[in-house]
C-alpha positions, 0 to 999 in steps of 0.5 A: 268650342269643344264639347258643344254641339252646334246646329242650325235652328229651323225656323217655323214658317207661318202656314200659307193662307189658302187660296180663296175659292171664287164664290159663285154669287160673286162670279155672277155679280161680276158677270152682271157688272160687266154686262151692265158696263158693256152698254153705258146707256139706254141706247145700247151704246157698247163700251166694253169689247165682248171678246177681250173686255177692252174699252171700245173706240167710236168709229162713226155711224154707230160702229165701235171698234176694239183697239186690242182685238179689232172686234166691231160692235154696234149701237142701236143706230148701227144695228138698224143702219146695217140691217137697212144696208142689207135689206133696203126698204124693210118695214119697221116690224121687219127691222124690229124683229131682225135687230131686237131694237124696239119699234119705238126707238126706230120711230124715234130715229125716223123722227130725228131724220136718221132714216126716212119712211117711204110707202110704209118702208124704212130706208136710209137718208 
C-alpha cells in the first residue's frame, strides 16, 4: 500500500472513577452497628469477637471463645462468676461495682439459683 500512512489509533479509555472516601457519619454508623451486634440481647451475650470481629462460640458457664484468634469474652453471668471465683463472699454492691452488672440482674441471678447469698454476701453454688 504505497502512499498511505498507517497508524495505530489510540482508543480513549474512560476515566477511572474516583475512589469514594469513607463518610465519617457512615464510619460512626458502622461502629455503632458492630457494637450492637457484639451483644445480641439485654443480657450482654457477646456474639462478635472484639479483637478480630469473628463470630464467637459458646464455651459454657458464660464464656465465649473466638475460633479464629482464641480471645475469650464473657456474658453477664460469666463476669459475675469470674469475679466471685476471685473474690468469694463479695457482697452485691462489690460485684456490681467491679463488673458493671446492675444489682437487679445480680439479684435475678440469685433468684434463679445461679448464686447464693450467705450472711449478705454472694457466693457460687
